[in-house]
C-alpha positions in Angstrom: -2.8 -110.5 107.7 0.4 -108.7 106.9 2.1 -110.1 110.0 0.7 -113.6 109.4 1.9 -113.4 105.7 5.5 -112.4 106.7 5.7 -115.1 109.3 4.4 -117.7 106.8 6.9 -116.5 104.2 9.8 -116.9 106.6 8.7 -120.4 107.6 8.3 -121.5 103.9 11.7 -120.1 102.9 13.7 -121.1 106.0 11.9 -123.9 107.7 12.2 -127.7 107.1 10.7 -128.9 103.8 8.1 -131.2 105.5 6.6 -128.2 107.5 6.2 -125.9 104.5 2.5 -126.7 103.9 1.5 -125.8 107.5 2.0 -122.0 107.4 0.9 -121.9 103.7 -2.5 -123.7 104.3 -3.3 -122.0 107.6 -2.8 -118.5 106.2 -4.5 -119.2 102.8 -7.6 -120.8 104.3 -8.0 -118.6 107.4 -8.8 -115.2 106.0 -6.4 -114.4 103.1 -9.1 -114.2 100.4 -9.2 -110.7 98.9 -6.2 -109.5 100.9 -3.7 -108.1 98.5 -0.9 -105.6 97.6 -1.8 -103.7 94.5 1.3 -102.5 92.5 1.3 -101.1 89.0 -1.8 -102.9 87.9 -0.8 -106.2 89.4 -2.8 -107.8 92.2 -0.4 -109.6 94.6 -2.8 -111.5 96.8 -1.6 -113.1 100.0 -1.9 -116.6 98.6 0.0 -115.5 95.5 2.8 -113.9 97.5 3.2 -117.1 99.5 3.2 -119.2 96.3 6.0 -116.9 94.9 8.0 -117.5 98.2 7.4 -121.3 97.7 8.7 -121.1 94.1 11.8 -119.4 95.4 12.3 -122.1 97.9 11.9 -124.8 95.1 14.5 -123.0 92.9 17.0 -122.9 95.7 16.4 -126.6 96.6 16.9 -127.6 93.0 20.5 -126.5 93.1 21.2 -127.3 96.8 19.3 -130.5 97.6 20.5 -133.8 96.0 18.0 -136.2 94.5 14.7 -135.5 92.7 12.8 -132.4 93.6 9.4 -134.2 93.5 8.4 -137.5 95.0 8.7 -140.2 92.3 10.0 -137.6 89.8 8.0 -135.9 87.1 5.0 -138.2 86.3 2.2 -138.1 83.7 -0.2 -136.2 85.9 2.4 -133.5 86.5 2.8 -133.1 82.8 -0.9 -133.0 82.2 -1.3 -130.4 84.9 1.2 -128.1 83.4 -0.3 -128.6 80.0 -3.8 -127.8 81.4 -2.6 -124.6 82.9 -0.6 -123.6 79.8 -3.5 -124.2 77.3 -6.0 -122.5 79.6 -3.9 -119.4 79.9 -2.9 -119.2 76.2 -6.4 -119.7 74.9 -7.8 -117.1 77.3 -5.2 -114.6 76.1 -6.0 -115.3 72.4 -9.7 -115.2 73.1 -9.4 -111.7 74.6 -7.1 -110.4 71.8 -4.0 -110.3 74.0 -5.4 -107.5 76.1 -3.2 -106.3 78.9 -5.7 -107.2 81.5 -6.1 -110.8 80.1 -2.3 -111.3 80.1 -2.0 -110.0 83.6 -4.8 -112.2 84.9 -3.6 -115.4 83.2 -0.1 -114.8 84.4 -1.4 -114.6 88.0 -3.5 -117.8 87.4 -0.4 -119.6 86.1 1.7 -118.6 89.1 -1.1 -119.6 91.5 -1.8 -123.0 90.0 1.6 -124.2 89.1 3.2 -122.7 92.2 0.7 -124.2 94.7 0.8 -127.6 93.0 4.6 -127.7 92.9 4.8 -126.6 96.6 2.6 -129.6 97.6 4.5 -132.0 95.3 7.7 -130.8 96.8 6.6 -131.0 100.4 4.6 -134.2 100.4 6.8 -137.2 99.8 5.8 -140.1 102.0 3.0 -141.3 104.3 4.2 -139.2 107.2 3.9 -136.1 105.1 0.4 -137.2 103.9 -0.8 -137.7 107.5 0.6 -134.3 108.5 -1.2 -132.4 105.7 -4.5 -134.2 106.4 -4.1 -133.2 110.1 -3.7 -129.6 109.0 -6.9 -129.9 107.0 -8.7 -131.4 110.0 -7.7 -128.4 112.1 -8.9 -126.1 109.3 -12.3 -127.7 108.9 -12.9 -127.7 112.6 -12.0 -124.0 112.9 -14.1 -123.1 109.8 -17.0 -125.2 111.0 -17.1 -123.3 114.4 -17.1 -120.0 112.6 -19.8 -121.1 110.2 -22.0 -122.3 113.1 -21.6 -119.0 114.7 -22.5 -117.3 111.4 -25.6 -119.5 111.2 -26.9 -118.6 114.6 -25.7 -115.0 114.9 -26.2 -113.9 111.2 -22.7 -112.5 110.9 -19.5 -113.8 109.3 -16.5 -113.1 111.4 -14.2 -113.4 108.4 -16.1 -110.4 106.9 -14.3 -108.1 109.3 -11.1 -108.7 107.2 -12.8 -106.6 104.6 -13.0 -109.0 101.6 -16.2 -110.8 102.5 -19.7 -109.6 103.4 -20.4 -109.6 107.1 -24.1 -110.5 106.6 -24.4 -114.0 105.1 -26.7 -115.0 102.2 -30.2 -116.1 102.9 -32.3 -118.4 100.7 -35.8 -119.7 101.4 -35.4 -118.4 104.9 -32.2 -120.4 105.6 -28.9 -118.7 106.4 -26.2 -120.0 104.1 -22.9 -119.7 106.0 -19.9 -118.8 103.9 -17.0 -118.8 106.4 -13.7 -117.8 104.7 -14.8 -118.7 101.2 -16.2 -116.8 98.3 -19.6 -118.7 98.3 -21.5 -121.0 100.6 -21.3 -123.9 98.1 -17.5 -123.7 98.1 -17.4 -123.7 101.9 -19.6 -126.9 102.0 -17.6 -128.5 99.2 -14.3 -127.9 100.9 -15.4 -129.8 104.0 -17.1 -132.7 102.2 -14.3 -133.3 99.7 -11.9 -134.0 102.6 -14.2 -136.4 104.5 -12.7 -139.6 102.9 -9.2 -138.5 104.1 -10.5 -138.0 107.6 -12.1 -141.4 107.6 -8.8 -143.0 106.6 -7.0 -141.0 109.3 -9.4 -142.4 111.9 -9.7 -145.9 110.5 -6.0 -146.4 110.1 -5.2 -145.4 113.6 -2.7 -142.8 112.4 -4.5 -140.0 114.2 -7.9 -141.0 115.5 -8.6 -137.7 117.3 -7.7 -135.6 114.3 -9.8 -137.8 112.1 -12.9 -137.4 114.3 -12.3 -133.6 114.6 -11.9 -133.3 110.9 -15.0 -135.4 110.1 -17.2 -133.4 112.5 -15.9 -130.2 111.1 -16.6 -131.3 107.5 -20.2 -132.3 108.6 -20.7 -128.9 110.2 -19.5 -127.1 107.1 -21.7 -129.1 104.9 -24.9 -128.5 107.0 -24.4 -124.8 107.7 -23.7 -124.1 104.0 -27.3 -125.1 103.2 -26.4 -126.2 99.7 -27.3 -129.2 97.6 -23.9 -129.7 96.0 -22.1 -130.6 99.2 -24.9 -132.9 100.2 -24.8 -134.7 96.9 -21.0 -135.0 97.2 -21.5 -136.4 100.7 -23.9 -139.1 99.3 -21.3 -139.9 96.7 -18.6 -140.3 99.4 -20.9 -142.7 101.3 -21.5 -144.7 98.1 -17.7 -144.9 97.7 -17.1 -146.1 101.2 -19.9 -148.7 100.8 -18.3 -150.0 97.6 -15.1 -151.1 99.6 -16.4 -154.7 99.9 -16.7 -155.0 96.1 -13.5 -153.1 95.3 -12.2 -156.0 93.1 -15.3 -155.8 90.9 -15.3 -152.1 90.2 -14.6 -152.5 86.5 -18.1 -154.2 86.2 -19.6 -151.5 88.3 -18.1 -148.7 86.2 -19.2 -150.2 82.9 -22.6 -151.1 84.4 -23.0 -147.4 85.3 -22.2 -146.4 81.7 -24.7 -148.8 80.3 -27.4 -147.6 82.6 -26.7 -143.9 81.6 -26.8 -144.8 77.9 -30.1 -146.8 78.4 -31.7 -143.9 80.3 -30.6 -141.5 77.5 -32.3 -143.7 74.9 -35.6 -144.1 76.8 -35.9 -140.6 78.3 -37.7 -137.8 76.5 -35.0 -135.4 77.7 -31.2 -136.0 77.6 -29.8 -138.0 80.5 -28.0 -135.0 82.0 -31.4 -133.4 82.7 -31.7 -135.8 85.6 -29.6 -133.2 87.5 -32.6 -130.8 87.2 -34.6 -133.1 89.5 -32.0 -132.8 92.3 -33.6 -130.6 95.0 -32.1 -131.7 98.3 -32.2 -128.2 99.8 -35.1 -125.7 99.3 -34.3 -123.3 96.4 -31.6 -125.5 94.7 -30.6 -124.6 91.2 -30.6 -128.1 89.7 -32.3 -127.0 86.5 -29.7 -124.3 85.9 -26.9 -126.9 86.4 -28.6 -129.2 83.9 -29.1 -126.4 81.3 -25.4 -125.5 81.6 -24.4 -128.9 80.4 -27.1 -129.0 77.8 -26.2 -125.6 76.3 -22.5 -126.3 76.4 -23.1 -129.4 74.3 -25.4 -127.6 71.9 -22.9 -124.8 71.5 -19.9 -127.0 70.9 -19.0 -125.0 67.8 -18.7 -121.8 69.9 -16.1 -123.0 72.3 -14.2 -126.0 71.0 -11.2 -124.1 69.6 -10.2 -121.5 72.2 -13.2 -121.2 74.5 -15.8 -118.5 74.4 -16.9 -115.3 76.1 -20.5 -115.5 74.8 -21.8 -118.2 77.2 -24.0 -115.6 78.8 -26.0 -115.4 75.5 -26.8 -119.1 75.5 -29.8 -118.7 77.8 -31.1 -117.4 81.1 -28.4 -117.4 83.9 -25.9 -119.1 81.6 -23.2 -116.6 82.6 -23.0 -118.4 86.0 -20.8 -121.4 85.1 -21.4 -123.4 88.2 -19.9 -126.4 86.7 -16.1 -127.1 86.6 -16.3 -129.1 83.4 -18.3 -126.5 81.6 -15.9 -123.8 83.0 -12.9 -125.7 81.5 -14.6 -125.9 78.1 -15.6 -122.2 78.0 -12.2 -121.1 79.4 -9.8 -123.0 77.2 -11.6 -125.0 74.5 -11.4 -128.7 73.8 -7.7 -129.2 74.4 -8.0 -127.6 77.9 -11.1 -129.7 78.7 -9.4 -132.9 77.6 -6.3 -132.1 79.7 -8.5 -131.6 82.8 -10.4 -134.9 82.2 -7.1 -136.7 81.7 -5.7 -135.4 85.0 -8.7 -137.0 86.7 -8.5 -140.2 84.7 -4.8 -140.8 85.1 -5.1 -140.1 88.9 -7.8 -142.8 89.1 -5.6 -145.1 87.0 -2.6 -144.7 89.3 -4.8 -145.3 92.4 -6.3 -148.4 90.8 -3.0 -149.9 89.8 -1.4 -149.1 93.2 -4.3 -150.7 95.1 -4.0 -153.9 93.1 -0.3 -154.2 93.8 -0.7 -153.8 97.6 -4.0 -155.6 98.0 -2.5 -157.8 100.7 -1.6 -154.8 102.8 -5.1 -153.7 104.1 -3.9 -150.4 105.6 -2.2 -149.3 102.4 -5.1 -150.5 100.3 -7.5 -148.4 102.4 -5.3 -145.3 101.8 -5.6 -145.8 98.1 -9.3 -146.4 98.3 -9.9 -143.3 100.5 -7.9 -141.2 98.0 -10.1 -142.6 95.2 -13.3 -141.7 97.1 -11.9 -138.2 97.7 -11.3 -137.9 94.0 -14.8 -139.1 93.2 -16.3 -136.7 95.7 -14.5 -133.8 94.0 -15.8 -134.9 90.6 -19.4 -134.8 92.0 -18.7 -131.3 93.4 -17.5 -130.2 89.9 -21.1 -130.7 88.6 -22.4 -128.1 91.0 -19.7 -125.5 91.3 -16.4 -124.3 89.8 -13.5 -123.8 92.2 -13.0 -120.1 91.6 -11.5 -119.2 95.0 -8.7 -120.8 97.1 -10.7 -124.0 97.2 -8.7 -125.0 94.2 -5.6 -125.3 96.4 -7.4 -128.2 98.2 -7.8 -129.8 94.8 -4.1 -129.3 93.9 -3.1 -130.8 97.3 -5.2 -133.9 96.7 -3.5 -134.5 93.4 -0.1 -134.1 95.1 -1.1 -136.5 97.8 -2.2 -139.1 95.2 1.2 -138.7 93.4 3.2 -139.1 96.7 1.1 -142.1 97.8 1.3 -144.1 94.5 4.8 -143.3 93.4 6.8 -145.8 95.6 4.2 -148.5 94.9 4.3 -148.1 91.2 8.1 -147.8 91.2 8.3 -151.2 93.0 6.2 -152.8 90.3 8.6 -151.5 87.6 11.6 -152.8 89.5 10.1 -156.3 90.0 8.7 -156.7 86.5 10.2 -159.6 84.5 12.7 -158.8 81.8 10.5 -159.8 78.9 8.1 -157.0 79.8 10.7 -154.6 78.5 10.0 -155.7 74.9 6.6 -154.4 73.9 6.8 -155.9 70.4 7.9 -159.3 69.2 11.7 -159.5 68.5 12.9 -160.6 65.0 15.4 -163.0 66.6 15.1 -164.9 69.9 16.6 -163.5 73.1 20.0 -164.9 74.2 19.4 -167.9 76.3 19.9 -167.2 80.0 22.8 -168.5 81.9 23.7 -169.1 85.6 24.1 -165.8 87.2 26.8 -165.5 89.8 26.9 -163.2 92.8 28.2 -159.8 91.7 27.5 -160.5 88.1 26.5 -157.0 86.8 25.2 -158.4 83.5 22.6 -160.4 85.4 21.4 -157.3 87.2 21.2 -155.3 83.9 19.2 -158.2 82.3 16.8 -158.1 85.3 17.7 -161.6 86.5 17.9 -162.3 90.2 21.4 -162.8 91.3 22.0 -166.5 91.9 19.1 -167.7 89.8 19.5 -170.9 87.7 19.4 -170.5 83.9 21.1 -171.9 80.8 23.8 -170.5 78.7 23.5 -170.0 74.9 
């Protein structure tokens, strides 16, 4: 791992920008979990060291490379992401009375989250970069699936020989739950399923059919060998998302219809509507009831966590210390502001994909890319109800957000450039606009006004 880390650092610092994600993702997802250098109370994990190398590369590029550092510049999702990390870290430090351990831990989290996200935003700029990164994930899922199948049949985890993971896998109801290179079987299954929509697009678009098939088969293998309900539920959500492609122009009706159904069920059911999760038992021994109670107790104890989060969630009920829900985890870790920032990251990402899809609806291939990214985003949201991303799985989530930003930025920028001049005035003017005139070729005033050069108009 030390040799692999040094090689990856050299490639990140000195290699071409577009190839920076390759060594980073390969080293992070193929055995780096738990590997670290411990110095003076600080844990420098392999992933964190690589992130720090990436931040150094970004700093140098800022002063050396012309043009914007991030594709499309700094957008609203980038700002929300930084705000989410900031509020989560600050509230955690305050909640723990500014203890040295809390400050150290949150500083590490800030470096990991912002550094990994910025690396992906810096490296992924166009469709070619998107295809390259998805190919890397296809290779990873295939490799991890092979190791998890071996773990399933031979009752040993090869990644356990690196020292950070148990060699003997977990067993539930007589079924071996393969873990692979992840901290928990659910995270292993979630990692594979969350990437399935991207592999589908890779195959369907013809960009890389072989990689798409390999990635899809690998994701399916990871889902099945993890023996967990959450990945299976996410897989069903992905299938529903693909099936909705034919009614993509009517999704507003579908969304509001879903909201109305949930409200109606909440009114007629004896229990709250979120207790439906307790009935999910796709795999023997599933903890659907615990997931439902997490949501229920979090809502009932709103006063405990809304300001800066809480450390007392374990006292809310049996097994409530295990926050296997990303939304509940955000609430308990950072309070209401952190929770809202996290929700807004998801909402604004969906919003960008929706607007971009409407603009390029005549380009079927580009439209399918937007749709696949939206399905991947939906799949992750379903996963969030069954697990919180507490290991390097979160880097996959950060990468998806970066891909969405890179895919939508040029399309949304085109919309701004081609919008009519009157859209620049959000409120009625007190006096009428100057009457247009005939614009001549090379007339800079016409370009500033947003008029096409050579268009016919009248003078004042």
